[in-house]
Every structure is written in structure tokens, then in C-alpha cells.
C-alpha positions as CSV (number, residue, x, y, z in Angstrom):
1,M,0.0,0.0,0.0
2,F,2.8,2.3,0.8
3,A,4.6,1.5,-2.5
4,Y,1.5,2.6,-4.5
5,R,1.3,6.0,-2.8
6,L,5.1,6.5,-3.2
7,L,4.8,5.9,-6.9
8,G,1.9,8.4,-7.4
9,G,3.8,11.1,-5.5
10,C,6.8,10.8,-7.9
11,V,4.4,11.2,-11.0
12,L,2.9,14.3,-9.5
13,I,6.3,15.8,-8.7
14,G,7.6,15.2,-12.3
15,G,4.5,16.8,-13.9
16,F,5.0,19.8,-11.8
17,L,8.7,20.2,-12.8
18,G,8.0,19.8,-16.6
19,G,4.9,21.9,-16.9
20,P,4.6,25.7,-17.2
21,W,5.3,26.3,-13.5
22,A,8.7,24.8,-13.9
23,P,11.7,27.3,-13.6
24,S,13.3,28.7,-16.6
25,G,16.7,27.3,-16.1
26,W,15.2,23.9,-15.7
27,A,13.2,24.2,-18.9
28,Q,16.2,25.2,-20.9
29,A,18.2,22.3,-19.7
30,Q,15.5,20.0,-20.7
31,A,14.9,21.5,-24.4
32,I,15.9,19.5,-27.4
33,P,18.9,21.0,-29.4
34,T,18.0,22.8,-32.5
35,P,19.8,22.1,-36.0
36,S,22.3,24.6,-37.3
37,S,20.4,25.3,-40.7
38,P,17.1,27.3,-40.8
39,P,13.9,25.6,-41.4
40,Q,12.8,25.1,-45.2
41,Q,10.8,27.9,-46.5
42,M,7.5,26.8,-48.5
43,P,6.9,28.4,-51.8
44,P,4.4,31.1,-52.2
45,S,2.0,28.8,-53.8
46,G,1.9,26.5,-50.9
47,V,3.2,23.5,-52.9
48,S,6.2,21.6,-51.9
49,A,9.4,22.3,-54.1
50,T,10.3,18.7,-54.2
51,Y,8.2,15.7,-54.5
52,P,8.7,12.4,-52.8
53,S,9.5,9.5,-55.1
54,T,7.0,6.8,-55.6
55,L,7.1,4.4,-52.9
56,L,6.4,1.4,-55.2
57,P,8.0,2.2,-58.4
58,Y,6.9,0.0,-61.5
59,P,9.8,-2.0,-63.1
60,S,10.5,-0.8,-66.7
61,T,9.8,-3.1,-69.4
62,P,12.5,-3.2,-72.3
63,S,11.1,-2.6,-75.7
64,P,11.5,-5.4,-78.3
65,P,14.4,-5.0,-80.7
66,S,13.6,-3.1,-83.9
67,T,13.4,-5.2,-87.1
68,S,14.5,-2.3,-89.4
69,S,18.1,-1.1,-89.7
70,Y,16.9,2.5,-90.4
71,P,16.0,5.0,-87.7
72,T,12.3,5.8,-87.5
73,T,11.3,9.3,-88.4
74,P,8.6,10.9,-86.2
75,Y,5.8,12.3,-88.3
76,P,3.5,15.1,-87.0
77,S,0.2,13.9,-85.6
78,T,-1.7,16.2,-87.9
79,S,-1.8,15.1,-91.6
80,P,-1.7,17.8,-94.3
81,Y,-4.2,15.9,-96.3
82,P,-7.8,16.0,-95.5
83,T,-9.3,12.9,-94.0
84,T,-12.6,11.3,-95.0
85,P,-15.0,11.4,-91.9
86,H,-17.7,9.3,-93.5
87,L,-16.1,5.9,-93.5
88,S,-17.2,3.5,-90.7
89,T,-14.9,0.8,-89.3
90,A,-16.3,-1.7,-91.7
91,D,-16.0,0.7,-94.6
92,A,-12.4,1.4,-93.7
93,R,-11.7,-2.4,-93.9
94,A,-13.4,-2.7,-97.2
95,S,-11.6,0.2,-98.7
96,G,-8.1,-1.8,-98.7
97,P,-4.7,-0.3,-98.3
98,A,-4.2,3.4,-99.1
99,L,-2.6,4.2,-102.5
100,S,0.8,5.9,-102.5
101,P,1.0,9.3,-104.1
102,Y,2.6,7.9,-107.2
103,D,-0.5,5.7,-107.8
104,N,-2.6,9.0,-107.8
105,A,-0.1,10.7,-110.1
106,L,0.5,7.8,-112.6
107,P,-2.7,5.8,-113.0
108,G,-2.0,2.2,-113.8
109,I,1.5,2.2,-112.3
110,T,2.1,0.7,-108.9
111,T,5.1,0.1,-106.7
112,S,6.0,-3.0,-104.9
113,A,7.4,-3.4,-101.3
114,S,10.9,-3.4,-102.7
115,G,10.5,-0.3,-104.7
116,E,10.2,-2.0,-108.2
117,V,7.7,-0.4,-110.7
118,G,5.0,-2.5,-112.4
119,R,1.6,-2.3,-113.9
120,A,-1.4,-2.3,-111.8
121,E,-4.5,-4.3,-112.7
122,P,-7.3,-2.1,-114.0
123,S,-9.3,-2.7,-110.9
124,T,-6.8,-1.0,-108.7
125,I,-6.7,2.3,-110.7
126,P,-8.2,5.2,-108.9
127,G,-11.6,6.1,-110.2
128,E,-12.4,2.6,-111.4
129,L,-12.8,0.9,-108.1
130,G,-16.5,1.7,-108.0
131,L,-16.1,3.3,-104.5
132,S,-19.9,4.4,-104.5
133,D,-20.8,0.6,-104.4
134,T,-17.8,-0.5,-102.2
135,L,-18.4,2.0,-99.4
136,H,-21.8,0.5,-98.6
137,D,-20.6,-3.2,-98.8
138,D,-18.9,-4.7,-95.9
139,S,-17.3,-7.4,-98.1
140,P,-13.5,-7.4,-98.2
141,V,-11.7,-6.0,-101.2
142,S,-8.6,-7.7,-102.4
143,P,-5.4,-5.5,-102.2
144,P,-3.8,-4.2,-105.5
145,T,-1.8,-6.9,-107.3
146,Y,1.7,-6.3,-108.5
147,Q,2.8,-7.3,-112.0
148,P,6.4,-6.5,-113.2
149,L,6.7,-4.8,-116.5
150,D,7.4,-7.0,-119.6
151,T,10.4,-5.7,-121.5
152,D,9.7,-7.9,-124.5
153,V,6.5,-6.0,-125.3
154,Y,8.5,-3.3,-127.0
155,L,10.2,-6.0,-129.3
156,E,6.7,-7.4,-130.0
157,R,5.4,-4.1,-131.0
158,A,8.5,-3.6,-133.2
159,L,7.8,-6.7,-135.1
160,G,4.2,-6.1,-135.3
161,S,3.2,-9.4,-133.7
162,G,0.9,-7.9,-131.2
163,E,-1.1,-6.0,-133.8
164,C,-4.2,-7.0,-135.6
165,W,-4.2,-8.0,-139.2
166,T,-6.5,-6.1,-141.3
167,W,-7.3,-5.5,-145.0
168,Q,-5.5,-2.4,-146.4
169,V,-5.7,-0.7,-149.8
170,L,-2.5,1.2,-150.9
171,P,-0.7,0.5,-147.5
172,A,2.2,2.5,-146.4
173,G,5.5,0.6,-146.5
174,L,6.9,-2.6,-148.1
175,M,7.2,-6.1,-146.8
176,Y,10.1,-7.2,-149.2
177,K,12.2,-4.1,-149.9
178,S,14.4,-3.6,-153.0
179,Y,18.0,-4.8,-152.8
180,L,20.1,-1.7,-152.2
181,A,22.9,-2.6,-154.6
182,G,20.7,-4.4,-157.1
183,G,21.3,-3.0,-160.5
184,R,17.8,-3.5,-161.9
185,E,15.6,-2.8,-158.8
186,P,12.8,0.0,-159.2
187,R,13.6,3.2,-157.4
188,I,14.7,6.7,-158.2
189,A,18.4,6.8,-158.5
190,S,21.3,8.4,-160.3
191,Q,24.8,7.4,-160.7
192,W,27.8,9.3,-162.2
193,V,30.5,6.9,-162.9
194,R,33.6,6.6,-164.9
195,E,34.0,3.4,-167.0
196,R,37.4,2.3,-167.8
197,N,36.9,2.1,-171.5
198,L,33.9,4.4,-172.2
199,G,34.6,7.4,-170.0
200,W,32.0,9.2,-167.8
201,L,28.5,7.8,-168.0
202,W,25.2,8.9,-166.3
203,D,23.1,5.8,-165.2
204,S,19.8,6.6,-163.9
205,T,16.7,4.8,-162.6
206,L,13.3,6.5,-162.9
207,G,10.6,4.4,-161.2
208,G,9.6,2.7,-157.9
209,R,7.6,0.1,-156.1
210,V,4.5,0.6,-154.0
211,G,1.9,-1.5,-152.2
212,L,-1.5,-2.1,-153.8
213,L,-3.3,-4.5,-151.3
214,R,-2.3,-5.8,-147.9
215,Y,-3.6,-8.3,-145.4
216,G,-1.5,-7.8,-142.2
217,T,-0.4,-5.1,-139.7
218,E,-0.4,-1.3,-140.5
219,S,3.2,-0.7,-139.6
220,A,5.1,1.3,-142.3
221,I,8.5,0.4,-141.0
222,W,8.2,-3.3,-140.3
223,P,4.9,-4.6,-141.6
224,Q,3.8,-8.3,-141.1
225,G,1.5,-10.3,-143.2
226,W,1.0,-10.4,-147.0
227,Q,1.0,-7.8,-149.6
228,L,0.6,-7.4,-153.3
229,D,3.0,-4.7,-154.9
230,V,3.4,-3.2,-158.3
231,E,6.7,-2.0,-159.7
232,G,8.0,-0.3,-162.8
233,A,11.1,1.6,-163.8
234,A,13.2,2.9,-166.7
235,F,17.1,2.5,-166.7
236,P,18.5,5.1,-169.2
237,R,22.2,5.6,-169.9
238,L,23.5,9.0,-171.1
239,D,27.0,9.6,-172.4
240,L,28.4,12.7,-170.5
241,E,31.4,13.0,-172.9
242,R,29.2,13.1,-176.1
243,D,26.6,15.7,-175.4
244,R,24.6,13.5,-173.0
245,D,23.5,11.3,-175.9
246,L,21.0,8.4,-174.9
247,V,23.1,5.1,-175.2
248,A,20.4,2.7,-174.2
249,C,17.4,2.3,-172.0
250,D,16.0,-0.8,-170.3
251,F,12.3,-1.1,-169.1
252,R,10.9,-3.2,-166.3
253,F,7.4,-3.9,-165.1
254,G,6.4,-6.4,-162.4
255,L,3.8,-7.7,-159.9
256,P,5.4,-9.3,-156.8
257,L,3.4,-10.9,-154.0
258,T,5.4,-10.5,-150.8
259,T,5.2,-11.6,-147.1
260,R,7.0,-11.0,-143.9
261,Q,6.8,-13.1,-140.6
262,G,9.2,-11.9,-138.0
263,A,12.7,-11.6,-139.4
264,W,12.0,-13.6,-142.5
265,E,10.7,-12.2,-145.9
266,A,9.7,-13.9,-149.1
267,K,8.4,-12.8,-152.4
268,I,7.1,-14.6,-155.6
269,G,6.1,-12.7,-158.7
270,Y,6.5,-11.9,-162.3
271,Y,8.4,-9.2,-164.1
272,H,8.8,-8.2,-167.7
273,L,12.3,-6.6,-168.9
274,S,13.0,-5.3,-172.3
275,S,15.9,-3.3,-173.7
276,H,16.3,-0.6,-176.4
277,I,19.2,1.1,-178.0
278,G,19.3,4.9,-178.2
279,D,18.8,6.6,-181.4
280,E,21.7,9.1,-180.9
281,Y,24.1,6.2,-180.1
282,W,22.7,4.3,-183.2
283,L,23.4,7.2,-185.4
284,R,26.9,7.6,-184.0
285,H,27.6,3.9,-184.4
286,P,25.7,2.7,-187.5
287,Q,27.7,-0.6,-187.5
288,F,26.2,-1.6,-184.1
289,S,23.8,-4.6,-184.4
290,R,20.7,-4.0,-182.3
291,I,19.3,-6.9,-180.3
292,N,15.6,-7.4,-179.1
293,Y,16.5,-8.5,-175.5
294,V,13.4,-9.6,-173.7
295,R,12.6,-11.5,-170.5
296,E,9.3,-12.7,-169.2
297,T,10.3,-14.1,-165.8
298,M,8.8,-15.8,-162.8
299,V,11.0,-14.9,-159.7
300,A,11.3,-16.1,-156.0
301,G,13.2,-14.4,-153.3
302,L,13.9,-15.1,-149.6
303,S,15.7,-12.8,-147.2
304,V,16.4,-12.8,-143.4
305,Y,17.3,-10.1,-141.0
306,L,20.2,-11.2,-138.7
307,N,19.2,-8.1,-136.7
308,P,17.2,-5.0,-137.6
309,D,20.1,-3.5,-139.4
310,V,21.5,-6.5,-141.4
311,R,19.7,-8.4,-144.1
312,L,20.9,-11.4,-146.2
313,Y,18.9,-12.2,-149.3
314,S,18.9,-14.6,-152.4
315,E,16.8,-14.7,-155.4
316,A,16.2,-17.0,-158.4
317,G,14.5,-16.1,-161.6
318,W,13.2,-18.3,-164.5
319,A,12.1,-16.7,-167.8
320,F,9.4,-18.7,-169.6
321,Y,9.9,-16.5,-172.6
322,E,13.3,-15.0,-173.7
323,D,14.7,-13.3,-176.8
324,G,17.7,-11.4,-178.0
325,G,20.3,-13.6,-176.4
326,S,18.6,-13.9,-173.1
327,K,18.5,-17.5,-171.4
328,P,16.1,-18.7,-168.8
329,W,18.0,-18.8,-165.4
330,E,19.4,-15.9,-163.4
331,F,20.4,-15.7,-159.7
332,Q,21.4,-12.9,-157.3
333,F,22.3,-12.7,-153.7
334,G,23.9,-10.2,-151.4
335,I,23.9,-8.3,-148.0
336,D,22.4,-5.0,-146.9
337,C,23.7,-3.2,-143.8
338,S,21.2,-0.4,-143.4
339,P,19.4,0.6,-140.1
340,A,15.6,0.0,-140.3
341,A,14.7,2.7,-137.8
342,P,14.2,6.3,-138.6
343,T,17.6,8.1,-138.6
344,G,16.6,11.7,-137.9
345,L,18.5,14.6,-139.4
346,W,22.0,13.4,-139.0
347,G,21.5,10.0,-140.8
348,T,23.7,6.9,-140.5
349,P,26.2,5.0,-142.6
350,F,25.2,2.0,-144.8
351,F,26.9,-0.7,-146.8
352,A,25.4,-3.0,-149.5
353,L,26.9,-5.7,-151.9
354,N,25.0,-7.5,-154.8
355,A,26.2,-10.4,-157.1
356,H,24.0,-11.1,-160.2
357,L,24.6,-14.2,-162.2
358,R,23.1,-14.9,-165.5
359,E,22.8,-18.0,-167.8
360,E,23.7,-16.1,-171.0
361,N,27.1,-15.3,-169.4
362,D,27.7,-18.9,-168.5
363,F,26.5,-18.2,-164.9
364,G,29.1,-15.3,-164.7
365,G,27.8,-11.8,-164.2
366,N,28.7,-8.7,-162.2
367,M,29.3,-7.5,-158.6
368,T,28.2,-4.1,-157.2
369,V,29.4,-2.6,-154.0
370,Q,27.9,0.5,-152.4
371,T,28.7,2.5,-149.2
372,G,27.9,5.9,-147.9
373,W,25.4,7.7,-145.8
374,Q,21.6,7.3,-145.4
375,W,18.5,8.9,-144.1
376,R,15.3,6.9,-143.3
377,G,12.0,8.6,-142.6
378,R,9.1,7.5,-140.3
379,T,7.2,6.0,-143.3
380,G,10.2,3.8,-144.3
381,H,11.3,5.9,-147.2
382,L,15.1,5.8,-147.7
383,L,17.5,8.3,-149.1
384,R,21.2,7.4,-149.7
385,L,24.3,9.2,-150.9
386,G,27.6,7.4,-151.4
387,M,30.1,5.7,-153.6
388,Q,29.5,2.8,-156.1
389,Y,32.0,0.3,-157.7
390,F,30.9,-2.0,-160.4
391,N,32.7,-5.0,-162.0
392,G,31.4,-7.5,-164.5
393,M,29.2,-7.9,-167.5
394,S,27.1,-4.9,-168.2
395,D,23.7,-4.4,-166.6
396,Q,22.5,-2.6,-169.9
397,A,20.9,-5.6,-171.6
398,Q,21.8,-4.3,-175.0
399,F,25.5,-4.8,-173.9
400,Y,24.8,-8.0,-171.7
401,N,28.1,-9.6,-173.0
402,V,30.4,-6.5,-172.7
403,F,32.6,-6.3,-169.7
404,E,32.6,-3.1,-167.7
405,E,34.5,-1.6,-164.7
406,Q,33.0,1.5,-163.1
407,I,33.6,3.7,-160.0
408,G,31.7,6.8,-159.1
409,V,29.1,8.3,-156.8
410,G,25.4,7.9,-156.6
411,L,22.1,9.0,-155.1
412,W,19.4,6.6,-154.3
413,Y,15.7,7.0,-153.2
414,D,13.4,4.0,-152.2
415,Y,9.8,4.2,-151.4
């Protein structure tokens, strides 16, 4: 009992000494020592300058590695192009992937994921999708298909294999062109040559070959199909050293049927050739014995283009009627190196060689070489200027058994 009273008295004394009635010296002795730095001031807004860290931070999740080796470029959130606010979620799925700006600028051309350019199917061209029907239909639309460009299409167009065959009256161009160095081919030409024994001569060709009827393509440079032509020409020779007297003149008329399939050409046909002596020459040489040289000939020819600029050819002719020393068989062959495409203003070089063999010369004959510069137009017409060398039996049928050697210059125009 005494112990409890003693403990209560100690508590009362302790409260009196620590309360407001305690002496000042005792209170200072019992105060807690203050820190040396002043207390932290609050900002005027009343918000603490520092924020405590989160007690439970979330662990950071590493991002998956990027599959692209190129850095990504951030784009602005606002697009400069207006958006379409009328598409629903189902309509957006049905509209398919968006077209690139190149598809809008070049209809019919699409790009693949690798950047290659190709042709787009007609259904993927803007304006042909039928969006007015597709926007109200939730059925999925297949994405644009990619087809690489076929580089052979240009070659097919050049050969005419991709064009339709039609009937044409008076078509442009020829399927079996005249041999460039052929001595008796119909064209417009003029050669000024010096013959070793006769001096300066002027050999001309006044005529041409044109198409009458064609069943084939409409190309003028490289037509394909079948064509009926008509040809005719006169081949006068003038003596430049004797007042340009007419020495002789041959005449030719023919109807060839020609065809071209790809790089191959062929012809069959008929031609008439007759020769006449000039009046001035006969008066100057009254001892000359005139002959009635005539050929009515069936002819067949074949040629092939090794490339668009080089042509090999051969031809055989058989005369079912001949007179004046002419005999049935004749053959010729040669090569033409002449670009087939239009040449433009500056032109391009050419080379041609022809050999003509005749039975009346014991299957001997002559050889002609030409070289120079040429210009070809968009319709296939050909103008050439160059040098000519001739060696062999004369092309003038009145002198078929007379040897000649010529060299000079010439101008040739082929339709």
C-alpha cells in the first residue's frame, strides 16, 4: 500500500517540474537541441518544391528490338491531307490499303514493297474501283496486285506480232524491200560513174515500187502479213562525154506478192524486162547490131534479218519467154547493212553488196558494192548518198556480153 502511494507522488512531482510552472533554467536544460540550418521555406503557392519519389516504382519493361536497320522518323500527328470522316470501321476495312502518291499521279502504275515499278490491274486504278458501291458493302476487297513490266512488249510491237491483221488498200511501206545494190531494182536513182573504156556515164533509174493491197499489220517500217505490190522503172544511160547522148534504156514492169513473218521475208512474182538502143548512139555507131533483148520471168526471193540492221537475201528467176540472147535462169544474192529505224536529221552509214549471175554469161555476171550515208523517214522511205563500184558484165541488156568496170558516186531513193 505504501509502495503505490510513493509511486503516485513521484508522478505528480515530475509533472510539476515539466509543466509551465517549472523554472526557466530547468526548462532550458530539458529542451531538445535545434539544428544549425534554418527551417525550409515553403513556396508562395503552398506546394512543396520537391516531390517524394513513388514508394512502389513500377519496373521498366524493355522494348523489343527493332526489325528495321533504319531509324524511325517521327511524323506530325496532324496530316496535311484532309481525312474522310464518312467511313465507318467496316467501310475502312473494305476500302483496302491506301494508294501511294505515285499511284494517284500515274494511274495504272504501282510500286512493290521493294520499290520496283510495275503495272497495276485495271481494278486498282483510282476512279475505277467503284467506290460508291464498295463503301456500302462490308465484303472485303482484295489489295492491288503487282505485275512487273514485260520488257519484251516493245520488241513485239516493233515486230508487229501484237497488232491485228486487217485488209488495207494502198498500204504504207513494203514487206520485201528492193536490194540496195541491185542493178535492176525499181527506185529513183542516179549514178555518175567513170567506165574504164567508155569514159564518164550517167546511169539513172526512174521508177519505184508501191503496195496495192495488204492483209496484215499497219506498220510502215516493219509490217507483217501479205502484200501485193506493183513496180516499174526505166533505166536510161547517157554519155556525158558526147553531149549526153542516150546510149540505151531498159524497161521493167512487175507484180510481186510479198510476205514477212518476224525476221523472214519472201516474195514470188512476175516481171517483164526489155532493152532498147538509143537513137543518138545508133546514129553515131551505125555498125552496131541492135538486139531485141526480152525476158518474161517468174521470180522467187527469200531474205532474213540477222538483226534489224543487217539483211541477207537470195533470189532465183526463170524466164518462160526469152529473146535477143537472153536465157532462162538468173540468180542474185547479197547483203544490206542499213538501219531500219528512222535516222533523224544526221543520218547513219550504210553498206551494200550484190552479185548477179546470168545463164547467158555462163553463170558469170557482175558485182556491185555501195557505201555511204543514209536517211530513213518514219514511213520507211530511204535516201542514200555514197560511192559505187561495179565490176562484170554490163547491166544494160543491149550490152549484156560486154565487160565493164565503173567507179563513181550515186544518189538513191527508195519508197
